[in-house]
N, C-alpha and C positions, 0 to 999 in steps of 0.2 A: 212314239215320236215326241211326246211331251217331255218324257224323262231325258231324252237325248238333248233337246233344246235347253232344258234347265241346267243340265251339267255343262253344256257349252257356255252358257251365260255366266255361271259361277267361275269357270276357269278364266273367262275373259276379264271378269271383275278383279280376280286375284292378280292376274298379270298387270292390269292397269295400276293397282295399288303398289305393287313392287316397283313398277316403272316410276310412279310419282315419288316414292320414298327415295329411290336412287337419284332422281332428278333433284329432290330437295337437298340431299347430301351434297350434290355437286354445286348447288346454288348457295349453300350456307357459307358464310365468310370463314376463312381459315383462321383459327386462333394462333397467337404468337406471344411467347414469353420473352420480354426484353431483359429483365434482371430479377433476381431473387435475393433479397437482403434481410438479415435478422433485424428485428425492431428493438432488441434489448430486453424484452420480456422473455421469460423462460419458454423455449420451444416455439416462439411466435416469429413468423416470417411474413414479409410483404412481397407479393408477386406483382410486378408491373409489366403490362403488355397491352395487347389489343384483342378484342372479341373474346373476353373472358367471362361474359355475363352468365352463361348457363353451363359452364364447365365444372366438372368435379375433378379433384386433384388426388393423386396417389403417389406413394413412394414404395415401389415394388408392389406387393399385394396389400399394403396398408393404406386405408382411406384416410386422407388428411382433411379434417373438418374445416369449413369456411366460417369465420366469425364476422366478417364484414365484406361487403361488395360495393365497389364504386365503378365508375365508367372505365377507368384505365388501370385500376389496381384492386387487388384482392388480398385480404389479410387472413392467413390460415394459422392453425396451431398444430404442431407435430405432437402426437401422443408422447408422454414422458417415458413410456415403456419401450418406445421404438429404438432399436439398436441397428444402425446402418451397417451394411456390408460394402465392400469395395465396388465402385462403378455404378452405384444406384443413381438413377436420373428421375427428375420430376416427370410425371405422366398425367395427361389431361384426357378426360372422357366426356363426350357430349354428343349433341345431335349430329354434328359434322363428322363424328368418328373419334378415333383415338390418336393422340399426338404426343410426342416426346419433347421435353424441355431440357434445360441445362442440367448438369450433374449436381447432385445434392452435396452441399458443403456444410458440415456441422459447425455451429457458431463456437468460437473460442470462449472458454470460461474466463471470467474476470477480464474480458478484453477491453472494457471501458477504461480509457486512460487519456490524460491531458498532458501533452508534450511541451507546448509553448503557447504564448499569447502575443499577437502582433497587432499594433506596434507595441514596443516594450513599455511605453507610457502614453497616456492620452488625456485629453481634457474631459470634464464632465459632459455627458450627453453624446460623446463620440461613439462611432462604431468600431468595434475591435473584432478580431478573428481568433477563435479558440481552436488550436490545432490538436489533433489526437487521433483516437480511433474508437470504434464501438458506438458512435453517436447514432441516434435515430435519424431516419431519412426524411422525416417530416418535422417541422418546427414544434408541433404540439406534442411530440413524443419525448422532447428534451426539457427537463426542468433545470434552469440555470439560475444560480444564486450568486450574489456578490455581497459579502458582509452581511448575510442573512436576508438581503433584499432581492426579490425575484426580478429578473431581467427579461426584456423583450428579445425573442429569437427571430431575427429577420430572415435567415436562410439556414438550412440544415443539409449537411452531407455526412456520409459515414466517417469522414476524416476531418471535418471542420464545421464550426458553428459561427455565424455572424450575429453578434448581440449588441445592444445599445447600453452604454455605461449609465449608471445613475448620476443625477446632477448633484453630487456631493464630492468634496475633496477628502479622500480617505485612502487608507492602505488596507487591503483585504485579500481574500483568496476567492477564486472562481470555484464553484461547486456545481458539477453536472450530475444529474440523476436521470438514468434511463431504465425505467422499470425498477428492479431491485438492485441494479448496479449503481455504483457511486464512485466519482473520481474528484480529486481536489488538486488545484494548481499551486504553483509557488506564489508567494506574496506579490501582489500587483498594486502599484501606486497610481491613483487618479490625480493628475496634476491640475491645478486651477488654470483657467484660461489667462491669456496675456492681456494686460491693460496698461495703457500709457496715460499717466496722470499729468505729467508736466515734462518739458524739455527746455534746457537752458544752454546757450552757447557761452562758453567761458572765454575770458580774455586770451588764454593760451591756445585758442583755436581747437578746443575740445568741446564735445557736447555731452551734457549730463542728462540722462533720461531716467525719470522717476516713474515707477509703476509697480506691477506685481506679476508674478508668474514667470520671471526670467530664469533661465538655466544657463550653465556654462557653454552650451553648444548652440545658443541663439545666433541668428544672423540679422544684422542691422543694415538697412538700405536707405539711402536718401536719393530721391528722384531715380530709383531703380539702380543706383550705384552702391555696391557694398562698401561699408565703412570698416576701418581697422579698429577692433575692440581692444581697449586697454585693460579695463576692469569690469567684472560682472558680479553682481550679488542678486539675491532673489528680488530686491526692490529697486536696484539702481544699475545702470549701465553707463560706462564712460568710454567714449569712442572719439576717434580723430575726425575732425571736420575737413572736407576737401576744400581746395582753394576756391572752387566755384561751387556754390551750394546747389544751384539748379532750382527749378520751380515746382518740382514734384513734392510728394508727401514723404514723411518719415514712417518706415515700417520696421517692426520687430517680429521675427518669425521663428518658431520652434520646429525641430525636426518632425514632431507629431502632427504638424499642419496648423497649429494654433498661430494666429497672426493678429497683430494690433497695428492700427494706423493713427497717425497724428499729423495734422496740417502744419506746414511750416509757418503759416501766418500766426500761429499761436506760440511759436518758439520765442523765448525771451533771450535777449542779448545783454549780458551783465556788464556792469562797469568794472573797472580794475579792482576796487575795494568792495568786497562782498562778505557778509556774514550769512552763511548758509544754514548752520545748525549749531546747537549747543547741547552738551551732554555732561552730566545729567541736567534735567530741567528742575530738579529738586535735590538739594544736598545739604548736609549739615555743615556748620561753620568749621573751617580748617580743612575741608576736603578739597579735591582737585576738580576744577571746571575746565572742560576742553571745548574750544570754540573752533569750528570748522568753517573755512571760507577760502578767499584768495586775495592776493595783493597785500599780504601782511608784511612782506619783507623778511629780513633775518636779524634785525637789530632790536633787542628788547627795550632799549632806552627810548626809542622813538614810538613805542606802542603804549597807549593808555586805554585801560578797560575799566568801565564803571557800570553800576546798576543803580538807577535812581540817584545819581550824584555821588554814590559811595564808591571809592576806588578799590580795585582788586590788585593784589600783588602779582606781577607777571613773572612766571617761572622760565618759560622758554617760548621761542617764536620760530616758526618756519613760514614759507610763503603761503601754506595752506592750513596751518594750525597754530593756535595760541593756547598755552596752558597757564592758568591762573589759579591762585588760592582764594577760596571763599573767605571773606573777612569775618571776624568774631561776631560782629553785630548782625542782627537779622536784616535782610534786604529782600526786595522783590521788585520785579519789573523787567523791562527789556534790557538786553545787554548792549551797551554802546562801545564801539571800538573807534578810537581816534588815532590817526597816523599822519603827522605833518600837515595838520589842518583839514584832512579829509576824514569824514565820519561815515560809519555804517552801523546799523543796529539789526539785531536779530528779529525774526518774526515770531519767535517763541518767548514766553515769559519765564524768568528764573525766580525761584523762591528758596530761601535758605532758612525759613522760620522753623520747619520741622527738623528734629534731630534724628540720629540713628537709633533705632530701637527694633526689637524682635517682639512681635505680637503673638505668634503661635508657630508650631511645627506640626506637620502632618506627613506621614504617620509618626508616632512617638517611639516606635521600636521597629527593628528590622535587622537583617543580616548585612554584612559588608557588601557594597554594590547597590544597595537599595536607593532609589531616587526619592528625595525628601523635599517638600515644599516649605520654605521659610517665609512667612508673611510678616510684614512690618512696614517701615518707612525709612527713607534716607539711603536706600541702597543705590549703588552705581549701576546705570543701565548697561554698561559694558561689563561682561562677565569677568574678564581678566582683572578688573580694578577692584573686585571684592575678594577679600581673603577670608575663607571660612575654615574653621578648625573644629575638630571634635576631640576633646580631651588632649589638645595640643598637637594632633595630627591633622595635616591639611587635607581638605576635601575638594573634589573637583566641582567647579561651578559650571553647570551646563547651560543655563539660560538666566538672564537677569532683567528685571524691570525695577523702577524706583520703589515698588511696593512688594516684590516677590523675587526670591531666588530659588532656582531648582538646582540642587546639589546631589552628588553621588557620595554616599557614606563610605569613608575609608576603612581599612582594616585596623581598627582601634578598639579601645575599651569603652565601656559606657561612661558618659559624662555630659557636661554642658557643651552646647554649641555656641561658638563665638563668631561674630562677623566684624571684620576690620575694613573700614573705608577711610583711607588716608590716616589721620591721627585719631579717629574715633573708633570706639569699640562698643559693641552691644552683645549681651549674653542672654541666652534663653533662660526662662524661669524654671523649666523642668528639664531633667537630663534626658538624653536620648539613650535608649536601652538597646545594646547590641544583642541580638538573638543569634546564637550559634547556628550555622547552617547544618542541615542534616548530613549524615554520612552513613554509608553501608559497609559493614565489615565482611559478612559472609551470609550465605543462604542455606536454609535447611528445609527440605532436601535440595539438591542441585538439579533435580529433574522430577517430572511427574505428569500425569495425564490431566486433561481439562476437568475441572470440578474438584481437584485435590487442593489441599492446604499447603502453602509455602510460607515459612517464617523468615522474615528479613531481620537480621540482627545488625544493630548499628547504634546511632545516637542522634539526638536532636529531632525525634519524631513528634514530640509533644504528647498531649493526651486528648486531643479533640479530633475525632474521626472526620468531621465535616471539613476540616482544613487540610486533610491529607488526600492527595491524588496520586495514584500509582498506575504504572503501565508495565505490562509484560510483553516484550518484543514489539512495543508500540501500540498494544491493544489495552484499553482500560480494564483494570482488575478491581474486583470488589474488596473493600477494606473491611475485614471482619472485626479486628481489634487493634487498638493503638496503645502502646506505652512508649515512654521516652526512648527506650533502647530496644524495643521489640515491636514488629509490625506483622500482623497476620493478614495474608491475602488469599483469595480464592482464584485459582487459575481459570480464566474465562473460557467459554466453549470454543471460541475462534482464536485462541491465543497462538502465537508463533514463538519459536525459540529465539531468544535474544536476551539482552540485558534488562534488568528491572530498574526502572527510574521512579523516583519518589520526589514529589514537590509538597512542601509544607508551608502554606500561607505565604507570609512575607519573608520567611527564613531562607527561601531558595530551594534548590533541588540537588539531588545526588543520583548517581548511577552505580549499580553493583559492579564490582571488579570482575565478576565471573558472569557467564551467560547461563540462563536457566533453560534447560532442555525440556521441551514439551513432547511427551511420549504420546504419539498418535497411532502407532501400530502395535499389535499384540505380538510379543516375541515368543518363540517356541524353540526348545532345544531338542535335537533328534538323537545324537549319540556323542560319545567321547572316544577318541582313539589316540594311542593304544590303551588297552585296558590293563596290561602288565607293565608297571612303571616302577621307578625308584626316584628318590629325591634328586632334583636337578634335571629330570627329563622333561621335554616339552610335549604337551598334549594338545590335540586339536578338537574343538567342540564345534559341531555343525548343527545348523538349525535354520531359522528365518527370523527376520524382523529385529535383529539386534540393534540397539541404539548406538550412537556414535561414540559415547564416552561414559565414564562413571560405571564401568562393569567390573565385577570382582567374582572370583571363584573360591568357594569354600571346600576344603578337603577335610576328611575325618582325621582328627588328631592334631591338625594344625592350629597354632595359637591364634592366627588371624587370617582372614581371606586375602588372597593375592590378586593384584590387578592383572588384566588380560590385555592382549594386543588384538585389536579389531582389524582383521584382514579385509573383510567385506561384511555386508549385512547378513551373510549366511555362514560365516566362519570366524571363530575366535581361537586364539592360542594363548596358553598359559604354561608356567613352569611349576612343576610339583615342588612344594616347599619342603624344607627340612622339618621333620617331625610328623609328616603325613603318614596315615595308617590306612590299611585296607578298609574300605567302606564306601558310603555314598558320596557323590560329588554334587554340589548345588551351585547354581548361578544366581548371583545377587545383582539385580537390575536397579536403575534409578527409581526413586520413589519408595524404596523398601520392599520391592517385589522379589520373592525368592522362588527359584524354578529348579526342580530336580533335573540332573543331567544323566546320571547313570552310576555304575559301580566300577571301581578300579581296585586292582590288587597291587599293593605296594610291597616290594621286596627290598632286599639289601642292595646297596650300590655294588656294581661289579668291582672285582679286585683290580689293582693296578692303577695307572695314571692315564687319563684321557681327557681331551677337550671336545665336548659335543657341539657347542655352538657359541656365538658371540652376540651379545645384545648391547647395542650402542645407542646412547641418547642422541648423538649426531655423528656424522662421519668425518668431522673436521678435526684438525690438530688441536690438542688441548682438551677435547671433550672427554667425558667419562664413559666407560663401557664396562659391561659385566661379562666375564668369561664363565660359562657353565661347563660342568663336567664332573669328574669324580677323582678321588685320590689327592685332593688339594690339602695343604697343611695350613691350619688356622694361624700359625705363626708366619707372618708375612716375610720375615727375614729368611725363611727356608724356601720360599717360592721365588725361584730365579727365572724371570720371564724376559725374553728377548724378542725384538721385532726388527728385521733388517740388520741383524748383528748388533743392535744397541739395546742396552738395558731399558726396561719399561718400569715405570713407577707403579707399585702395588699399594693401593690405599687400604684395603681390608680384604679378609679372606675367611671362608668357611670350608668345610669339607667338600662342598659342591659348587661354590661360587667364588669368584675373585673379582673385586672392583678395582679397575685400573684407570690410569689417565693416558689417553692416546698420545703417542710420541709427537714431537714438534716437527718431524720430517715427513712431508707427504710422500707416500709411495705405496706400492702393492706388494705384500709379502705374507709369510706365515708367522704366527706367534709360536715360539718354541719355549716350552716350559720344562724346567729341570728341577726335580725334588729328590734330593739324595742321589741315588743312582738310576732313577727312573726318568724317562723322557717322553714328552707328548707334543705333537705338532697339530696346529689347527688348520682349517681350510684357508685358502688365500683371502686376505682382508685388505681393503683399500682405505688409506688415510688421505683425506682430501684437504687442500689448503683452504684457509678461511676465504669467504667470498669478498671480493673487493680488495684483498691484500695479496701481495706477491708471496710465494712460498719462502720460508726462512731457510737459509743455507746454514747447516750446522757447522760449527767450527771444528777443526780437526782435533781429535783427542779428547772431546768433551762427551761424556755419557751421563745418563740419569741414574744416580745411585739410589739403591733401595735403603730406606731408613730402617 
């Protein structure tokens, strides 16, 4: 009786535990995955959802370890050896049971990219949006730099980032780093904010607004009414005043949202005669002085200009501008303008004591196009009023101040730099040396794998490796050796096929005329068909991994290897050259690699006359083509070739090849070759008209004669 009671009690306890476990499963909250996104780190994903705290995650039978848990998100890392199959879904396992999530989507390689930045320009400290793909879903996963300065990321999504611009006025590039991935944007300009320093109402009912940060697309409002803009410069706006001014304020606004306000109570209303500015404020005797203002009239005899009582000779007068010559004697002070008893003077002081001179030039050497700073005194602040020459050739003046000129060196020989301002001339004490820009003639070899040596032949490389910067397909390459006409580079591990560019200090840069092919796959040849050949026959070589160009085939007995036609990465075609003998055939790949292909038996060409195939450089009229076959006569006068009933010009001929010029009449027909009493006909061939040009109609009775 005791054993029966004990067995019944144990059974009742087990049933109770199973019921409690099933009840706990029913009461446990059901987990849910809302989204799974890659973080940018290799194999790392972020799972966002609910009730994920005690869950384990699987992809098929593979357990995906958890590296970080939070309330509503989990960060996991997929093992690098995992290779997904079609239809794999995320699976969760926990106390509440097993649940399926969304399908697994492998992250794209090199998916990080910046497509655009909005707005296209903004003021310092503004918020901009970087659009692209592959960004981290959390701000802390994205490292954003601008001009080398780290930015604050306000918000992050897989396709956009909101960042705060630095408080500097500069032009740079946005750089985003997510894990090991990196992306760079196009150059971006941070514009300064708008400021209004002064506003003046002119007698002609226009308003002159002085300030900073103005752009051609600004909008000016007075009492919320838009004004018609006449002229805009970065520091000044000229607009039309309405008949009724209103009592509101003056505002200037840029499309990026920058706005400046100015109270109408501070606006000055000018009298009819005003001197607004003088240019330059310092000039040598005999140079030209320009006075800007209003109310000057148009009669030079009624205008008197003086500085400190010393009169200036008036050259020309308009209602807004007076041009005068600086007198020979030194003068200084405010400029006084007198017109029919009315007087107005400048707010700026003029000084003619300093003459025109050049104190220094920086740099002292460079290639044509180099920007050079000329320091000195007596320069005209208007760039166009300074004439700068190098060895007699005029240079472009980019910017000008009374003490500095920024010029672009012309294509001239080395010599002294001269500055002409009016009748004055100043010369540099030391000559400017023209350094010839580098140039690239050819590459040796034209292709190669990463880590191999490529020699760049050219000129102007110098002999200082630290001044030479070289790229292969946009990837920096190591400079192993430098001579003036020879440059040795090491192909970088991550190089891409493309042109080689070289920059040498201040001399400038150059790009190779050809592209360098980076060989990244190992080529292999399987067989050659047919194996019974004779000169002029086309053979087919099959294999894998053949590069796009620079492939040759060497035949035993041939004087030189022959180029091949690449049909696909697994098939090559070549023509057996004259002089080929029975023996091995080898494949010559870029970079000097030689690969055996097989053996061929070369016999004598068949008797008689025949055309086997036609190899054309292009299918258009006037292009050159090569006719292959046997029985040809090396004397071109004996090879009588016709196409569409018309004679075809034969340029050269051998026993197996004939170089011709395609006829000028587009059509489809057969080439008919007659040599003595023998006749051969080719397969149909189509001569196409030149693209963009109508086909030429041949005149009756005109044929191409064989020379």
